[in-house]
VMD Tcl script that builds the backbone (N, CA, C; Angstrom):
set m [mol new atoms 357]
animate dup $m
set s [atomselect $m all]
$s set {name element resname resid chain x y z} {
  {N N MET 1 A -48.406 226.339 92.418}
  {CA C MET 1 A -49.453 226.853 93.422}
  {C C MET 1 A -50.178 225.744 94.433}
  {N N ILE 2 A -49.923 226.204 95.649}
  {CA C ILE 2 A -50.395 225.120 96.743}
  {C C ILE 2 A -52.310 225.784 96.959}
  {N N PRO 3 A -52.989 224.903 96.853}
  {CA C PRO 3 A -54.190 225.382 96.988}
  {C C PRO 3 A -54.474 225.587 98.822}
  {N N ALA 4 A -54.724 226.767 98.687}
  {CA C ALA 4 A -55.081 227.168 100.187}
  {C C ALA 4 A -56.787 227.000 100.460}
  {N N MET 5 A -56.623 226.455 101.947}
  {CA C MET 5 A -57.999 226.437 102.318}
  {C C MET 5 A -58.243 226.895 103.726}
  {N N SER 6 A -59.125 226.592 104.282}
  {CA C SER 6 A -59.543 226.930 105.482}
  {C C SER 6 A -59.546 226.170 106.367}
  {N N PHE 7 A -59.463 226.083 107.806}
  {CA C PHE 7 A -59.342 225.669 108.817}
  {C C PHE 7 A -60.227 224.121 108.739}
  {N N ALA 8 A -61.788 224.600 108.436}
  {CA C ALA 8 A -62.744 223.913 108.456}
  {C C ALA 8 A -62.713 222.656 107.088}
  {N N ALA 9 A -61.664 222.954 106.309}
  {CA C ALA 9 A -61.625 221.893 105.062}
  {C C ALA 9 A -60.637 220.910 105.291}
  {N N ILE 10 A -59.743 221.019 106.639}
  {CA C ILE 10 A -58.712 220.101 107.116}
  {C C ILE 10 A -59.135 219.166 107.852}
  {N N ARG 11 A -58.764 217.774 107.433}
  {CA C ARG 11 A -59.331 216.632 107.892}
  {C C ARG 11 A -58.190 215.880 108.652}
  {N N ASP 12 A -58.639 215.341 109.945}
  {CA C ASP 12 A -57.853 214.348 110.672}
  {C C ASP 12 A -56.642 215.418 111.511}
  {N N GLN 13 A -57.236 216.328 111.606}
  {CA C GLN 13 A -55.780 217.361 112.238}
  {C C GLN 13 A -56.457 217.959 113.263}
  {N N HIS 14 A -57.809 217.514 114.010}
  {CA C HIS 14 A -58.370 218.253 115.476}
  {C C HIS 14 A -57.721 218.944 116.013}
  {N N ILE 15 A -56.793 218.401 116.755}
  {CA C ILE 15 A -55.803 218.948 117.916}
  {C C ILE 15 A -55.225 219.866 117.232}
  {N N ALA 16 A -54.599 220.092 116.251}
  {CA C ALA 16 A -53.338 220.806 115.680}
  {C C ALA 16 A -54.571 222.281 115.542}
  {N N VAL 17 A -55.711 221.796 114.613}
  {CA C VAL 17 A -56.592 222.837 114.310}
  {C C VAL 17 A -57.092 223.547 115.352}
  {N N ARG 18 A -57.474 222.988 116.356}
  {CA C ARG 18 A -57.971 223.502 117.794}
  {C C ARG 18 A -56.977 224.580 118.471}
  {N N PHE 19 A -55.931 224.067 118.174}
  {CA C PHE 19 A -54.699 224.596 118.541}
  {C C PHE 19 A -54.298 225.872 118.100}
  {N N LEU 20 A -54.433 226.108 116.694}
  {CA C LEU 20 A -54.315 227.362 115.842}
  {C C LEU 20 A -55.387 228.552 115.641}
  {N N ARG 21 A -56.854 227.534 116.045}
  {CA C ARG 21 A -57.829 228.617 116.553}
  {C C ARG 21 A -57.913 229.243 117.525}
  {N N ASN 22 A -57.457 228.633 118.675}
  {CA C ASN 22 A -57.310 229.295 119.693}
  {C C ASN 22 A -56.057 230.543 119.720}
  {N N VAL 23 A -55.020 230.306 118.922}
  {CA C VAL 23 A -53.703 230.753 118.970}
  {C C VAL 23 A -54.637 232.394 118.258}
  {N N LEU 24 A -55.283 231.872 117.292}
  {CA C LEU 24 A -55.939 233.385 116.914}
  {C C LEU 24 A -56.924 233.783 117.474}
  {N N ALA 25 A -57.882 233.228 118.309}
  {CA C ALA 25 A -58.752 233.585 119.156}
  {C C ALA 25 A -58.350 234.535 120.267}
  {N N ARG 26 A -57.014 234.359 120.743}
  {CA C ARG 26 A -56.489 234.634 121.794}
  {C C ARG 26 A -55.631 236.166 121.148}
  {N N GLY 27 A -55.264 236.262 119.944}
  {CA C GLY 27 A -54.712 237.126 119.421}
  {C C GLY 27 A -53.075 237.428 120.164}
  {N N ARG 28 A -52.513 236.333 120.488}
  {CA C ARG 28 A -51.400 236.176 121.044}
  {C C ARG 28 A -50.175 235.302 120.027}
  {N N TYR 29 A -49.466 235.635 119.496}
  {CA C TYR 29 A -49.208 235.121 118.303}
  {C C TYR 29 A -47.538 234.539 118.719}
  {N N PRO 30 A -47.098 233.588 118.494}
  {CA C PRO 30 A -45.716 233.259 118.636}
  {C C PRO 30 A -44.787 233.521 117.553}
  {N N ASN 31 A -43.595 233.591 118.019}
  {CA C ASN 31 A -42.332 233.949 117.001}
  {C C ASN 31 A -42.253 233.355 116.147}
  {N N GLY 32 A -42.519 232.074 116.383}
  {CA C GLY 32 A -42.017 230.534 115.352}
  {C C GLY 32 A -43.281 229.376 115.906}
  {N N MET 33 A -43.603 228.997 114.634}
  {CA C MET 33 A -44.437 227.622 115.168}
  {C C MET 33 A -43.822 226.513 114.114}
  {N N LEU 34 A -43.055 225.158 114.942}
  {CA C LEU 34 A -42.710 224.228 113.808}
  {C C LEU 34 A -43.799 223.099 113.898}
  {N N PHE 35 A -44.276 223.214 112.387}
  {CA C PHE 35 A -45.118 222.093 112.037}
  {C C PHE 35 A -44.515 220.790 111.891}
  {N N TRP 36 A -44.514 219.671 112.458}
  {CA C TRP 36 A -43.666 218.597 112.611}
  {C C TRP 36 A -44.491 217.579 112.670}
  {N N GLY 37 A -44.034 216.342 111.371}
  {CA C GLY 37 A -44.592 214.977 111.481}
  {C C GLY 37 A -44.363 214.425 109.970}
  {N N PRO 38 A -44.793 213.377 109.886}
  {CA C PRO 38 A -44.815 212.516 108.394}
  {C C PRO 38 A -45.135 213.210 107.492}
  {N N GLU 39 A -44.295 212.702 106.432}
  {CA C GLU 39 A -44.991 213.377 105.170}
  {C C GLU 39 A -46.181 213.022 104.796}
  {N N GLY 40 A -46.930 214.187 104.175}
  {CA C GLY 40 A -47.939 213.815 103.503}
  {C C GLY 40 A -49.511 213.822 104.489}
  {N N VAL 41 A -49.170 214.420 105.495}
  {CA C VAL 41 A -50.365 214.636 106.869}
  {C C VAL 41 A -50.901 216.330 106.435}
  {N N GLY 42 A -50.572 216.870 105.881}
  {CA C GLY 42 A -50.970 218.208 105.335}
  {C C GLY 42 A -50.259 219.540 106.541}
  {N N LYS 43 A -49.158 219.156 106.710}
  {CA C LYS 43 A -48.651 220.573 107.471}
  {C C LYS 43 A -48.450 221.688 106.721}
  {N N ARG 44 A -47.995 221.644 105.614}
  {CA C ARG 44 A -48.000 222.809 104.890}
  {C C ARG 44 A -49.404 223.488 104.553}
  {N N THR 45 A -50.247 222.620 104.428}
  {CA C THR 45 A -51.595 222.999 104.153}
  {C C THR 45 A -51.992 223.644 105.216}
  {N N THR 46 A -51.891 223.342 106.275}
  {CA C THR 46 A -52.417 223.814 107.558}
  {C C THR 46 A -51.700 224.734 107.739}
  {N N ALA 47 A -50.057 225.143 107.696}
  {CA C ALA 47 A -49.431 226.445 107.838}
  {C C ALA 47 A -50.062 227.615 106.876}
  {N N ILE 48 A -50.265 227.114 105.380}
  {CA C ILE 48 A -50.932 228.266 104.892}
  {C C ILE 48 A -52.357 228.427 105.218}
  {N N ALA 49 A -53.128 227.589 105.785}
  {CA C ALA 49 A -54.408 228.072 106.105}
  {C C ALA 49 A -54.314 228.883 107.576}
  {N N PHE 50 A -53.471 228.778 108.389}
  {CA C PHE 50 A -53.194 229.428 109.621}
  {C C PHE 50 A -52.581 230.954 109.143}
  {N N ALA 51 A -51.745 231.156 108.209}
  {CA C ALA 51 A -51.456 232.361 107.459}
  {C C ALA 51 A -52.835 233.107 106.924}
  {N N LYS 52 A -53.243 232.379 105.853}
  {CA C LYS 52 A -54.579 232.909 105.401}
  {C C LYS 52 A -55.555 233.543 106.129}
  {N N ALA 53 A -55.689 232.735 107.731}
  {CA C ALA 53 A -56.649 233.283 108.781}
  {C C ALA 53 A -56.077 234.147 109.290}
  {N N LEU 54 A -54.576 234.506 109.529}
  {CA C LEU 54 A -54.119 235.376 110.452}
  {C C LEU 54 A -53.992 236.821 109.290}
  {N N PHE 55 A -53.898 236.618 107.970}
  {CA C PHE 55 A -54.269 237.916 107.208}
  {C C PHE 55 A -55.649 238.266 107.105}
  {N N CYS 56 A -56.771 237.493 106.995}
  {CA C CYS 56 A -57.996 237.629 107.159}
  {C C CYS 56 A -58.485 239.011 107.382}
  {N N THR 57 A -59.174 239.905 106.686}
  {CA C THR 57 A -59.811 240.770 107.212}
  {C C THR 57 A -61.060 240.476 107.865}
  {N N ALA 58 A -61.436 239.609 107.996}
  {CA C ALA 58 A -63.173 239.254 108.794}
  {C C ALA 58 A -62.808 239.285 110.273}
  {N N GLY 59 A -61.609 238.917 110.857}
  {CA C GLY 59 A -61.397 239.029 111.905}
  {C C GLY 59 A -61.708 237.626 112.793}
  {N N THR 60 A -62.139 236.616 112.268}
  {CA C THR 60 A -62.432 235.325 113.143}
  {C C THR 60 A -61.367 234.405 113.116}
  {N N ASP 61 A -61.820 233.292 113.679}
  {CA C ASP 61 A -60.692 232.254 113.852}
  {C C ASP 61 A -60.583 231.407 112.885}
  {N N ASP 62 A -60.940 231.998 111.475}
  {CA C ASP 62 A -60.534 230.952 110.215}
  {C C ASP 62 A -60.979 232.235 109.273}
  {N N ALA 63 A -60.341 231.649 108.181}
  {CA C ALA 63 A -60.259 232.519 106.933}
  {C C ALA 63 A -61.615 232.806 106.505}
  {N N CYS 64 A -62.100 233.793 105.968}
  {CA C CYS 64 A -63.629 233.810 105.133}
  {C C CYS 64 A -63.280 233.401 103.484}
  {N N GLY 65 A -61.948 233.452 103.118}
  {CA C GLY 65 A -62.123 233.156 101.635}
  {C C GLY 65 A -62.541 233.662 100.798}
  {N N GLN 66 A -63.197 234.978 101.114}
  {CA C GLN 66 A -63.759 236.161 100.236}
  {C C GLN 66 A -63.007 237.509 100.212}
  {N N CYS 67 A -62.143 238.072 101.212}
  {CA C CYS 67 A -61.657 239.125 101.347}
  {C C CYS 67 A -60.262 239.228 100.573}
  {N N LEU 68 A -60.044 240.448 100.303}
  {CA C LEU 68 A -58.713 240.398 99.419}
  {C C LEU 68 A -57.415 239.744 99.726}
  {N N ALA 69 A -57.259 239.791 101.025}
  {CA C ALA 69 A -56.068 238.878 101.484}
  {C C ALA 69 A -56.455 237.901 101.666}
  {N N CYS 70 A -57.406 237.233 101.677}
  {CA C CYS 70 A -57.883 235.765 101.629}
  {C C CYS 70 A -57.437 235.171 100.189}
  {N N ARG 71 A -57.996 236.111 99.164}
  {CA C ARG 71 A -57.406 235.928 97.498}
  {C C ARG 71 A -56.210 235.909 97.596}
  {N N LYS 72 A -55.677 236.790 97.928}
  {CA C LYS 72 A -54.333 236.989 97.631}
  {C C LYS 72 A -53.439 235.868 98.092}
  {N N VAL 73 A -53.627 235.378 99.238}
  {CA C VAL 73 A -53.028 234.065 100.126}
  {C C VAL 73 A -53.344 232.853 98.951}
  {N N ASP 74 A -54.606 232.692 98.036}
  {CA C ASP 74 A -54.975 231.735 97.396}
  {C C ASP 74 A -54.433 231.724 96.082}
  {N N HIS 75 A -54.145 232.899 95.860}
  {CA C HIS 75 A -53.078 233.122 94.641}
  {C C HIS 75 A -51.546 233.043 94.587}
  {N N ASP 76 A -51.497 233.094 96.116}
  {CA C ASP 76 A -49.497 232.901 95.908}
  {C C ASP 76 A -49.054 234.286 95.794}
  {N N ASN 77 A -49.879 235.349 95.937}
  {CA C ASN 77 A -48.984 236.591 95.632}
  {C C ASN 77 A -49.322 237.533 96.779}
  {N N HIS 78 A -49.645 236.992 98.129}
  {CA C HIS 78 A -49.576 238.124 99.163}
  {C C HIS 78 A -48.248 238.605 99.574}
  {N N PRO 79 A -48.092 239.566 99.654}
  {CA C PRO 79 A -46.489 240.425 99.995}
  {C C PRO 79 A -46.094 239.765 101.128}
  {N N ASP 80 A -46.645 239.651 102.054}
  {CA C ASP 80 A -46.268 239.168 103.751}
  {C C ASP 80 A -46.235 237.587 103.655}
  {N N LEU 81 A -46.366 236.647 102.875}
  {CA C LEU 81 A -46.388 235.235 102.785}
  {C C LEU 81 A -45.037 234.797 102.049}
  {N N LYS 82 A -44.122 234.318 102.506}
  {CA C LYS 82 A -42.967 234.069 101.857}
  {C C LYS 82 A -42.752 232.494 102.228}
  {N N PHE 83 A -42.498 231.682 100.927}
  {CA C PHE 83 A -42.078 230.349 100.869}
  {C C PHE 83 A -40.663 229.994 100.487}
  {N N ILE 84 A -39.944 229.486 101.537}
  {CA C ILE 84 A -38.878 228.936 101.465}
  {C C ILE 84 A -38.378 227.715 100.837}
  {N N ARG 85 A -37.986 227.288 99.725}
  {CA C ARG 85 A -37.976 226.020 98.935}
  {C C ARG 85 A -36.446 225.639 99.093}
  {N N PRO 86 A -36.436 224.045 99.118}
  {CA C PRO 86 A -35.208 223.669 98.748}
  {C C PRO 86 A -34.521 224.168 97.627}
  {N N ALA 87 A -33.119 224.267 97.253}
  {CA C ALA 87 A -32.702 225.077 96.158}
  {C C ALA 87 A -31.928 223.858 95.667}
  {N N GLY 88 A -32.141 223.701 94.068}
  {CA C GLY 88 A -31.662 222.493 93.320}
  {C C GLY 88 A -32.624 221.435 93.392}
  {N N LYS 89 A -32.172 219.917 93.009}
  {CA C LYS 89 A -32.907 218.843 93.149}
  {C C LYS 89 A -33.123 218.024 94.962}
  {N N THR 90 A -32.392 218.835 95.578}
  {CA C THR 90 A -32.666 218.114 96.990}
  {C C THR 90 A -33.695 218.555 97.496}
  {N N ARG 91 A -34.423 217.718 98.607}
  {CA C ARG 91 A -35.073 218.205 99.363}
  {C C ARG 91 A -34.795 218.706 100.836}
  {N N ILE 92 A -33.557 219.508 100.680}
  {CA C ILE 92 A -33.090 219.901 101.956}
  {C C ILE 92 A -33.195 221.084 101.849}
  {N N ILE 93 A -33.122 222.087 102.735}
  {CA C ILE 93 A -33.300 223.460 102.882}
  {C C ILE 93 A -32.255 223.800 103.634}
  {N N LYS 94 A -31.027 224.428 102.952}
  {CA C LYS 94 A -29.890 224.783 103.279}
  {C C LYS 94 A -29.738 225.745 104.529}
  {N N VAL 95 A -29.233 225.938 105.666}
  {CA C VAL 95 A -29.282 226.910 106.799}
  {C C VAL 95 A -28.903 228.169 106.220}
  {N N GLU 96 A -28.207 228.385 105.285}
  {CA C GLU 96 A -27.431 229.928 104.712}
  {C C GLU 96 A -28.764 230.487 104.215}
  {N N LEU 97 A -29.374 229.314 103.062}
  {CA C LEU 97 A -30.434 229.965 102.369}
  {C C LEU 97 A -31.736 230.186 103.181}
  {N N VAL 98 A -32.127 229.768 104.502}
  {CA C VAL 98 A -33.169 230.240 105.233}
  {C C VAL 98 A -32.463 231.553 105.947}
  {N N GLU 99 A -31.451 231.778 106.436}
  {CA C GLU 99 A -30.415 232.751 107.220}
  {C C GLU 99 A -30.461 234.163 106.241}
  {N N GLU 100 A -30.384 233.936 104.947}
  {CA C GLU 100 A -30.436 234.594 103.702}
  {C C GLU 100 A -31.915 235.330 103.737}
  {N N GLU 101 A -32.675 234.498 103.700}
  {CA C GLU 101 A -33.839 235.126 103.330}
  {C C GLU 101 A -34.647 235.986 104.772}
  {N N MET 102 A -34.315 235.055 106.017}
  {CA C MET 102 A -35.219 235.921 107.322}
  {C C MET 102 A -34.187 236.812 107.201}
  {N N ILE 103 A -33.209 237.131 107.171}
  {CA C ILE 103 A -32.518 238.422 107.314}
  {C C ILE 103 A -32.822 239.439 106.202}
  {N N SER 104 A -33.267 238.959 105.188}
  {CA C SER 104 A -33.568 240.019 104.014}
  {C C SER 104 A -35.272 240.539 104.514}
  {N N LEU 105 A -36.093 239.555 105.158}
  {CA C LEU 105 A -37.330 239.772 105.239}
  {C C LEU 105 A -37.241 240.762 106.890}
  {N N ALA 106 A -36.447 240.561 107.529}
  {CA C ALA 106 A -36.670 240.996 108.956}
  {C C ALA 106 A -36.030 242.711 108.736}
  {N N THR 107 A -35.315 243.132 107.944}
  {CA C THR 107 A -35.207 244.366 107.647}
  {C C THR 107 A -36.217 245.338 107.178}
  {N N TYR 108 A -37.370 244.669 106.873}
  {CA C TYR 108 A -38.618 245.363 106.299}
  {C C TYR 108 A -39.739 245.276 107.105}
  {N N ARG 109 A -40.534 245.988 107.052}
  {CA C ARG 109 A -42.018 245.979 107.963}
  {C C ARG 109 A -43.069 245.343 106.717}
  {N N PRO 110 A -43.934 244.556 107.733}
  {CA C PRO 110 A -44.993 244.016 106.811}
  {C C PRO 110 A -45.817 244.879 105.772}
  {N N PHE 111 A -45.889 244.327 104.679}
  {CA C PHE 111 A -46.501 245.138 103.480}
  {C C PHE 111 A -47.946 245.729 103.834}
  {N N GLU 112 A -48.816 244.766 103.845}
  {CA C GLU 112 A -50.402 244.848 104.336}
  {C C GLU 112 A -50.902 244.347 105.490}
  {N N GLY 113 A -50.562 243.160 105.960}
  {CA C GLY 113 A -50.791 243.069 107.154}
  {C C GLY 113 A -50.217 243.216 108.266}
  {N N GLY 114 A -50.204 242.710 109.754}
  {CA C GLY 114 A -49.247 243.108 110.453}
  {C C GLY 114 A -48.295 242.044 110.987}
  {N N TRP 115 A -48.336 241.293 110.058}
  {CA C TRP 115 A -47.315 240.054 110.561}
  {C C TRP 115 A -46.570 239.691 108.980}
  {N N ARG 116 A -45.503 239.059 109.203}
  {CA C ARG 116 A -45.097 238.399 107.946}
  {C C ARG 116 A -45.138 236.532 108.291}
  {N N VAL 117 A -45.295 235.999 107.350}
  {CA C VAL 117 A -45.334 234.725 107.687}
  {C C VAL 117 A -44.572 234.147 106.561}
  {N N VAL 118 A -43.586 233.007 107.140}
  {CA C VAL 118 A -42.529 232.236 106.206}
  {C C VAL 118 A -42.854 230.937 106.329}
  {N N VAL 119 A -43.275 229.825 105.090}
  {CA C VAL 119 A -43.427 228.767 105.285}
  {C C VAL 119 A -42.252 227.844 104.815}
}
mol reanalyze $m
mol bondsrecalc $m
mol representation Tube
mol addrep $m
């Protein structure tokens, strides 16, 4: 389980966090976002914090950490949050795996939130 946190706890990513907060404040979400950079800078943690804030029922530009949706993201059991991980011992995610997962997700509507998030 990856510890989910709020934007306030993410360090040294001020520009990215400000951009994501503005996306949440405007309420206009792109179909996809690419979190790119060197290993170990917090891309996955920031993506999960964005998903947590998106699902949060408090309706602010950051996650409250107290509502049911935030707790589900923290415990890695939110039905609209999906992780695609490399299969086997490689660090590479195969295109076929992504296509298969995305097609299976696209056939159903979101369960609880208004969106589905794939990390």
